[in-house]
C-alpha positions in Angstrom: 12.3 -17.7 -22.0 15.4 -15.5 -22.6 16.8 -13.1 -19.9 15.3 -10.1 -21.7 11.8 -11.5 -21.5 12.2 -12.3 -17.8 13.2 -8.7 -17.2 10.4 -7.2 -19.2 7.7 -9.2 -17.4 8.7 -7.5 -14.1 8.4 -4.0 -15.6 4.8 -3.4 -14.4 5.3 -4.7 -10.9 8.5 -2.6 -10.5 6.8 0.5 -11.8 3.7 0.1 -9.7 5.9 -0.6 -6.6 7.9 2.6 -7.4 4.7 4.6 -7.8 3.3 3.2 -4.5 6.5 4.1 -2.6 6.4 7.7 -3.9 2.7 8.1 -3.0 3.3 6.5 0.4 6.0 9.0 1.2 3.9 11.9 0.1 1.0 10.8 2.3 3.3 10.2 5.2 4.7 13.7 4.7 1.2 15.1 4.9 0.7 13.5 8.3 3.8 15.1 9.7 2.2 18.6 9.2 0.8 19.7 12.6 -3.0 19.4 12.8 -5.1 22.6 12.5 -2.7 24.4 10.2 -4.0 26.1 7.1 -1.5 24.3 4.9 -2.8 20.9 6.0 -6.4 21.9 5.3 -5.5 23.1 1.8 -3.6 19.9 1.0 -6.4 17.5 2.1 -8.0 17.2 -1.4 -4.6 16.2 -2.8 -4.2 13.5 -0.1 -7.6 12.1 -1.2 -6.4 11.9 -4.8 -3.1 10.3 -3.6 -5.0 7.8 -1.6 -7.1 6.9 -4.6 -3.9 6.5 -6.7 -2.4 4.3 -4.0 -5.5 2.1 -4.1 -5.4 1.8 -7.9 -1.7 1.1 -7.9 -2.2 -1.6 -5.3 -4.9 -3.2 -7.3 -2.8 -3.1 -10.4 0.1 -4.6 -8.4 -2.0 -7.5 -7.1 -3.6 -8.3 -10.5 -0.3 -8.2 -12.3 1.7 -10.2 -9.8 -1.0 -12.9 -9.6 -0.7 -13.5 -13.3 3.1 -13.9 -13.2 5.1 -17.0 -12.4 7.7 -15.7 -9.9 9.8 -16.8 -7.0 7.5 -17.5 -4.1 9.2 -15.1 -1.8 9.3 -12.3 -4.3 5.7 -12.9 -5.2 4.7 -12.8 -1.5 6.4 -9.4 -0.9 5.0 -7.9 -4.1 1.5 -9.1 -3.1 1.9 -7.8 0.5 2.7 -4.3 -0.8 -0.2 -4.4 -3.3 -2.7 -5.7 -0.8 -1.8 -3.0 1.7 -2.7 -0.4 -0.9 -6.2 -1.9 -1.2 -6.5 -2.7 2.6 -5.9 1.0 3.6 -9.1 2.2 1.9 -11.1 -0.8 2.9 -10.1 -0.2 6.6 -11.0 3.5 6.4 -14.4 2.6 4.8 -15.1 -0.1 7.4 -14.1 2.3 10.2 -16.6 4.8 9.1 -19.3 2.2 8.4 -19.0 0.7 11.9 -18.9 4.1 13.5 -22.0 5.2 11.7 -23.8 1.9 12.3 -23.1 2.1 16.0 -24.6 5.6 16.1 -27.6 4.5 14.0 -28.3 1.5 16.3 -27.5 2.9 19.8 -27.5 6.7 19.4 -24.8 9.4 19.5 -23.6 8.5 23.0 -22.4 5.0 22.0 -18.8 6.1 21.5 -18.8 8.4 24.5 -16.9 11.1 22.6 -14.5 8.5 21.2 -14.3 6.6 18.0 -14.3 3.0 16.7 -10.6 2.1 17.1 -10.2 -1.3 15.5 -10.4 -0.5 11.8 -8.7 2.9 12.4 -5.7 1.1 13.9 -5.6 -1.3 11.0 -5.7 1.5 8.5 -3.1 3.7 10.2 -0.8 1.3 11.9 -1.0 -2.3 10.5 -1.4 -1.4 6.8 1.6 1.0 6.7 3.8 -1.6 8.5 2.7 -4.2 6.0 3.5 -1.9 3.1 6.9 -1.1 4.5 7.7 -4.8 4.9 6.4 -5.7 1.5 8.2 -2.9 -0.2 11.5 -3.5 1.5 11.3 -7.3 0.9 10.4 -6.7 -2.8 13.3 -4.3 -3.2 15.8 -6.7 -1.6 14.5 -9.6 -3.7 14.5 -7.6 -6.9 18.1 -6.4 -6.3 19.2 -10.0 -5.4 17.5 -11.2 -8.6 19.3 -8.6 -10.8 22.6 -9.1 -8.9 22.6 -12.9 -9.3 21.9 -12.6 -13.0 24.9 -10.4 -13.6 27.3 -12.5 -11.5 26.4 -16.0 -12.8 24.9 -15.2 -16.2 21.5 -16.6 -15.2 18.4 -15.2 -13.5 16.6 -16.7 -10.5 
């Protein structure tokens, strides 16, 4: 396989990673708007669309990377960023299902004015951290890969 073919096979993972980073930044920017403001309420439908795009991009990333033969470390980082896109929505759905199921089984007083925290924390703490680690690691590995090819005339 010549160097041009090796570069072209990473086009889809690089593109989906770039799209996911942009979407992640937009969603993070939404959460910096103070709660209860009119602007935040107006932007909520857009955030739902962005979350769906993040999920789709993550699924594309996972499927594409699984099919490629890559350096094990690069593949791990790309998969971590892709799976975090899928895990966010899964955690939000599980959070709502557990919350609703608890109310269904034990009545409205089960949460005592609180909420089910486990899947909520996964969705809003663990998943973004995994995405940041996966994205940063992918970027470093991709830059190293391109840099080593220019210096030595070969690709990793």
